[in-house]
C-alpha positions as CSV (number, residue, x, y, z in Angstrom):
1,M,117.8,108.9,-35.1
2,C,119.5,108.4,-38.6
3,A,116.9,110.3,-40.3
4,G,117.4,113.2,-37.9
5,R,121.1,113.2,-39.2
6,G,120.1,113.4,-42.9
7,A,119.8,109.9,-43.9
8,D,117.3,108.1,-46.2
9,L,116.2,104.8,-44.8
10,A,115.1,101.4,-46.2
11,L,113.4,99.5,-43.2
12,C,112.2,95.9,-43.0
13,D,110.3,94.0,-40.3
14,I,107.4,91.5,-39.9
15,D,105.5,94.1,-38.0
16,E,103.9,96.1,-40.8
17,T,102.1,98.4,-38.3
18,G,105.3,99.2,-36.5
19,L,106.9,99.8,-40.1
20,A,104.2,102.3,-41.0
21,H,104.6,104.2,-37.7
22,I,108.4,104.6,-38.3
23,A,107.9,105.5,-41.8
24,Q,105.6,108.5,-40.7
25,E,108.4,109.5,-38.4
26,V,111.1,109.4,-41.1
27,R,109.0,111.4,-43.5
28,A,108.2,114.0,-40.8
29,A,112.0,114.5,-40.4
30,G,112.1,115.4,-44.2
31,R,113.7,112.1,-45.3
32,E,112.8,109.5,-47.8
33,V,111.9,105.9,-46.5
34,L,111.3,102.5,-48.3
35,T,109.5,99.8,-46.0
36,H,109.2,96.1,-46.8
37,R,107.7,93.3,-44.7
38,V,110.5,90.8,-44.4
39,D,111.2,87.8,-42.3
40,V,115.0,87.7,-41.8
41,S,115.1,84.2,-41.4
42,D,114.2,83.8,-45.0
43,A,117.3,84.4,-47.4
44,N,115.0,85.0,-50.3
45,Q,112.9,87.7,-48.8
46,M,116.0,89.5,-47.7
47,A,117.5,89.3,-51.1
48,E,114.5,90.7,-52.6
49,F,114.5,93.7,-50.0
50,A,118.1,94.3,-50.9
51,D,117.2,94.3,-54.6
52,A,114.3,96.9,-53.9
53,T,116.5,99.1,-51.8
54,H,119.2,99.2,-54.4
55,G,116.6,99.9,-57.0
56,H,115.1,102.7,-55.0
57,F,118.1,104.3,-53.6
58,G,121.1,102.9,-55.4
59,D,124.1,102.7,-53.0
60,V,123.7,101.7,-49.5
61,D,126.2,103.3,-46.9
62,M,125.3,101.4,-43.8
63,V,123.5,98.0,-43.1
64,V,122.0,97.5,-39.5
65,N,121.3,93.9,-38.6
66,N,118.8,94.4,-35.7
67,A,116.2,91.7,-35.8
68,G,116.4,89.6,-32.8
69,V,114.1,87.3,-30.6
70,G,114.9,86.3,-26.9
71,L,114.3,82.9,-24.8
72,V,114.7,82.6,-21.1
73,G,115.6,79.0,-20.0
74,G,118.6,76.7,-19.4
75,F,119.7,74.1,-22.0
76,L,117.6,71.4,-20.5
77,D,114.6,73.4,-20.8
78,T,115.1,74.5,-24.4
79,S,113.6,72.6,-27.1
80,L,115.3,71.8,-30.6
81,Q,112.3,73.8,-32.2
82,D,113.4,76.6,-29.8
83,W,116.8,76.4,-31.1
84,Q,116.0,76.5,-34.7
85,W,113.8,79.5,-34.1
86,L,116.5,81.4,-32.2
87,V,119.2,80.6,-34.7
88,S,117.2,81.3,-37.8
89,I,116.6,84.8,-36.7
90,N,119.3,85.9,-34.2
91,L,122.1,84.3,-36.2
92,M,120.9,83.6,-39.8
93,G,119.1,86.9,-40.0
94,V,122.4,88.6,-39.7
95,V,124.0,86.2,-42.2
96,H,121.1,86.9,-44.6
97,G,121.4,90.7,-44.2
98,C,125.3,90.6,-44.8
99,D,124.9,88.3,-47.8
100,A,122.1,90.5,-49.5
101,F,124.0,93.7,-49.0
102,L,127.7,93.4,-48.8
103,P,128.4,92.2,-52.5
104,A,127.1,95.4,-53.8
105,M,128.7,97.5,-51.1
106,I,132.1,95.8,-51.9
107,E,131.5,96.3,-55.7
108,R,130.9,100.0,-55.5
109,D,134.4,100.5,-53.7
110,R,133.4,103.4,-51.6
111,G,133.5,101.9,-48.0
112,G,130.6,101.7,-45.7
113,H,129.9,100.1,-42.3
114,V,127.9,97.1,-41.1
115,V,126.4,97.0,-37.6
116,N,125.4,93.8,-36.1
117,L,123.3,93.6,-32.9
118,A,124.9,91.1,-30.5
119,S,124.1,91.4,-26.8
120,A,126.0,91.6,-23.3
121,A,124.8,87.8,-23.3
122,G,127.2,87.4,-26.1
123,L,130.0,88.6,-24.1
124,L,129.2,86.8,-20.7
125,A,127.3,83.4,-20.8
126,N,124.1,83.2,-18.8
127,P,122.9,79.8,-17.6
128,Q,119.3,81.2,-18.0
129,L,119.8,82.4,-21.5
130,S,121.8,79.2,-22.8
131,A,120.4,79.3,-26.5
132,Y,120.0,83.0,-26.7
133,S,123.6,83.5,-25.5
134,A,124.8,81.0,-27.9
135,T,123.2,82.9,-30.8
136,K,124.6,86.2,-29.6
137,F,128.3,84.9,-29.1
138,A,128.0,83.6,-32.8
139,V,127.0,87.1,-33.9
140,L,130.0,88.6,-32.0
141,G,132.4,86.2,-33.5
142,L,131.0,86.6,-37.1
143,S,131.3,90.3,-36.5
144,E,134.8,90.3,-35.5
145,S,135.9,87.9,-38.3
146,L,133.9,89.9,-40.9
147,R,135.7,93.1,-39.8
148,M,139.1,91.5,-40.6
149,E,137.9,90.3,-43.9
150,L,136.2,93.6,-45.0
151,K,138.9,95.9,-43.8
152,P,140.8,95.8,-47.4
153,H,137.5,97.1,-48.8
154,G,137.3,99.9,-46.5
155,I,134.0,98.4,-44.7
156,G,133.9,98.8,-41.1
157,V,132.1,96.4,-38.9
158,T,130.7,96.9,-35.5
159,A,129.2,94.4,-33.1
160,I,126.8,96.2,-30.7
161,C,126.4,94.3,-27.3
162,P,123.5,96.2,-25.3
163,G,122.9,95.2,-21.7
164,V,119.5,95.6,-19.9
165,I,117.5,97.8,-22.4
166,N,113.8,98.6,-21.8
167,T,112.4,97.2,-25.0
168,A,109.4,95.0,-26.0
169,I,111.7,91.9,-26.0
170,T,110.9,91.0,-22.3
171,K,107.1,90.8,-23.4
172,N,107.8,88.9,-26.6
173,S,110.5,86.4,-25.4
174,R,109.6,82.9,-24.8
175,I,110.1,81.5,-21.2
176,R,110.9,78.0,-20.5
177,G,111.4,76.2,-17.2
178,A,109.5,75.8,-13.9
179,G,107.6,78.4,-12.0
180,N,104.7,80.7,-12.8
181,L,105.4,81.9,-16.4
182,D,103.3,85.1,-16.1
183,E,104.9,86.0,-12.9
184,R,108.4,85.4,-14.3
185,R,107.6,87.6,-17.1
186,E,106.3,90.3,-15.0
187,N,109.4,90.3,-12.9
188,L,111.7,90.4,-16.0
189,S,109.7,93.3,-17.6
190,A,109.8,95.2,-14.3
191,T,113.4,94.8,-13.9
192,Y,114.0,96.1,-17.3
193,K,111.7,98.9,-17.0
194,K,113.3,99.9,-13.7
195,R,116.6,100.0,-15.4
196,G,115.3,102.7,-17.5
197,Y,117.9,102.4,-20.4
198,T,115.9,103.5,-23.6
199,P,116.2,102.5,-27.2
200,E,116.8,106.1,-28.1
201,R,119.8,106.1,-25.8
202,V,121.1,102.9,-27.4
203,A,120.7,104.5,-30.9
204,R,122.8,107.5,-30.0
205,N,125.5,105.1,-28.6
206,I,125.5,103.0,-31.8
207,L,125.9,105.8,-34.1
208,R,128.7,107.1,-32.0
209,A,130.4,103.6,-32.1
210,V,130.0,103.7,-35.8
211,H,131.6,107.1,-36.2
212,R,134.6,105.9,-34.0
213,D,134.8,102.6,-36.0
214,R,134.6,100.5,-32.9
215,A,134.9,96.8,-33.3
216,V,132.8,95.9,-30.2
217,A,130.5,98.5,-28.5
218,P,129.1,97.4,-25.1
219,I,126.0,99.7,-24.4
220,A,125.0,100.3,-20.8
221,A,127.1,99.8,-17.6
222,E,126.4,96.1,-17.1
223,A,127.4,95.4,-20.8
224,H,130.8,97.4,-20.1
225,L,131.3,95.4,-16.8
226,S,130.7,92.2,-18.8
227,Y,133.1,93.1,-21.4
228,V,135.9,93.8,-19.0
229,L,135.4,90.9,-16.7
230,S,135.0,88.4,-19.7
231,R,138.4,89.4,-20.9
232,A,140.3,90.2,-17.7
233,V,139.0,88.1,-15.0
234,P,136.8,85.1,-16.3
235,P,136.3,83.4,-13.0
236,A,134.6,86.7,-11.5
237,A,132.8,87.0,-14.8
238,R,131.2,83.7,-14.2
239,W,130.2,84.5,-10.7
240,V,128.6,87.7,-12.0
241,A,126.6,85.6,-14.8
242,M,125.3,83.4,-12.3
243,K,123.9,86.4,-10.1
244,L,122.4,87.9,-13.3
245,A,120.7,84.6,-14.0
246,E,118.8,84.8,-10.9
247,V,116.9,87.6,-12.3
248,A,115.3,85.6,-15.0
249,K,114.4,82.7,-12.6
């Protein structure tokens, strides 16, 4: 999406096969691409990636902190190891990305934009996404405070809050609690697939939100509903959250 609009890209992921596939698409669009295998939970790896990016491209105009993992389960079903895993990627991955790229962006004094992927679960708590919701609420809070801090530098910050999006997260998420785990995963994946909201559509909306310098950008109808209810009618928001939690059981 960005390459199609004329951007050169520096991409990182732990999935080297996926990186290679995306790199081919970027080059086919006529743009330059740099790829690195990076575990975003590792601050040193992210710092090395930032150094490589600045060495290859020079200035960076937009940073997108997109890496995330999911876990379905209530608090009592979630281990401390699960918490550490989620926090290290969903929250600290964002922190590491900002820490690695923002100083140079501020020093060049030409503005820019930071995009942090939160979630509708960061707008509306879900009892079956206890730890996941906590990390996404944290990303939202970080993004809103960072937006105020970076405004004098001309750098915008947008927190993206997608709803039910048909991605591989339903296949890769950890599932905790009672019941047949394979059946629960199949039901969850089927729900997301039936919803039919594609990553490409999300990408278009993200770029639109950046263009408009939105502070918070809900993506998909259920995310917009969560955003409105969480701010206007909290009791109704909690009722909706309970209904949504039934999907994950």
